[in-house]
N, C-alpha and C positions, 0 to 999 in steps of 0.2 A: 464375371459380369452377367453371364446368362442366368446364373442362379439368382442374382439380385433382380434381374428383369422378370424372372418367373414369379417372384413374390410381389412384384409391383402391380401391373407392369410399369416400366420406367421409360422405355423407348418412345420418343415423340410425345411425352407427357410433361406436365408442369411439375418439375422436381426441384426441391430445395435440399441443399447439402449443408450440414453443420460442421464447421471447423475442418474442412477438407482443403489443404493448401494447394496452390498451383504446383504442377509437377506431373510425374508419371501416372499417378492414380487418376487424376482428373483427365489426363490425356487418353488413358485407356477407356474411361467411361465415355468420353466424347466420341472416340473411334467406334464405340459400340452403339452410337446414336442416343446416348443418355446425357442430356445437357440440362443445366439449371443454374439457379443462383446459389451462391455460397454465403452462409450467414455465420457471424462470429460466435464463438463459444461464450455463453453467459450462464450465470447461475442465479436464479432459475432461467430457463430458456426464454428468450425474447426474439420474436421473428417480425421483422418490419415488412409485413405484407397484410393485405386486407383479409378479412374472414373468408374462409372457403376458397382460397386462391391457389392452393397446391393440390396436385393429385397424389404426390408422395413426398415424404420427408425422410432423408437418409442421414444417419449419423454413424461415424466410423471410429470406434475405440475411445474417443475423448469425451463424448456426452453420454447421458443416461447411464452413469456408473451406479446402477441401481435404478429404482423408479421413484422420481420426485413428482409428486402429484401436481405441483404447479407447472412443471415442464410438460407433463403429459396433457394437462388442460390447454396449454399454449399450442402444443402440436395439434390437438383436436380442433382448436379454433382456426388454425391456418389451413387445415385440410378440408377439401371439398367432401361432400357425401360420397362414400365409397373410397375415400382416400386411405393411403397406407403409410404406416410408420415402420421403418426398417432400422434396427439398431444392431450394429456389427461389433462384436467383441471376440477375443480369444475364448476358446472353449476348454482347452486342456486335453488331458489324456493322450498326449503326443510327445514328440521329442523336443519341440520348441519350448514347451512349458518348463523344461528343466533349466532353461536359461533365466527364468524369472522367479519371483517369490512364490514358493509352492503354496503359501497360505493366502495368496491374493484372492479376492472374492469371486473373480471370474472363473477361477478353477475350483472353488469350494462350494459356493452357495447360489450363484446366480442361475445356474442351469438346473437346479434341483426343483422338483415339483413344489416344494414348500418355499422356494426362493421368491424374490421380489417380482420377477418377470412373469413366472408361470402361475403364481398364486395371487389372484386378485388384480394383477396388472393387465389382464386381457391379452397377453402375448402368447404366441406359440413359438416354437424353436425349430430352425432348420440347421443342421450341422453340415458344413462343407469340409470335405477331406482334401487338404491341399499339401503342397510341399515347398520347402526352400530347396532349390536345386543349384548345383555348382558344376563346373566343368570337371573337377576331380576332387578326390577326398582331401588332397593337400590344399587345394584352394578353399575348401570348406573349413579346414582346420585353421588356416591362416586368418580367414575372416572372423571365425568364432573367437579366436584368441585376441584379435585386435578389438573386437566389438564388446566382448563380454569378460575379458580377463581370465582369471583362474577357472571360473565356471565354464567359460567357453572352451578352454583347454581340455577340461574333463569331459565335456560333451563331445568335442571333436575326437578325442582319443578312442571313443567307443564306436565311431562311425564304421560301418561295413560297406557303405555306398555313398556317393556324393550327393546326399540329400537328407533333409530332416522332415519328418512328418509334422504337419501343422493343421490342427482342427480349428475351424472358425465357426462361431455361432452367429446366426442371424435371427434375432428376436423380432418377430413380425406381428403387426397388430393392425386391425381395421380402425378407422376413425371411430372413437367412442367405445372401442373394444367389442363391437358387435358386427358380425359379418352381415353385409346387406344382402338383399335379394339380388340375384345375378343380373336381372334386367336393370335394376337401379344402379348397380355398380358400373355397368357398361355405358350408361348414359342414354339420353333420349335419342331414338332413331338408330341405335346400334343393333346389329343382329343378336338374337338371344342364343347363347351357347348352352349346351348341355352342362348342368352344374358339375357333374363328376369330372368332365374333361377339363374344367377350369381350376381344379383343386390340385395343390402340390403338397402331399403329405410330408411331414417332418421325417427325417431319417432316424 
């Protein structure tokens, strides 16, 4: 949650979430002070809010599977000047990706320099290095076998510790794809921070 907030910020801001169901994820966001309205998944994206009414829009895994220019334009319409679009997807190059289709675009093309997000989409990428953790290797193997069948059994048999590495990509973009002046992004009356201190370079 801290990583998402560092790319927003999101705490105490006007945030919209796309297709994030009630449950542990929203509860963790709320516990971190990140609250907002949840919008249904549509194709292309449609947000029932006035122009410029959101400081940030967050989608997690289900939307922006690639870059649809109509959805991007709708996000820009809903975002205020200095607003942020954060798109979360799996990144790959980890143990969790062995459980999925190795040819899925999130593992092959999306994170490449010539991919839809980084080439012409106006996005940058931050990779978060996370883990699926379990109480024991046996618990991990049981879960993987039940959830993923033969693929899970094969992955579980190779475990040396009760966790799987999981890399998550956050594709982040300023409204319009252009980083605003620091003073403009902060809003009227806000203290001006040193620009270098406000940047979070991609890993």
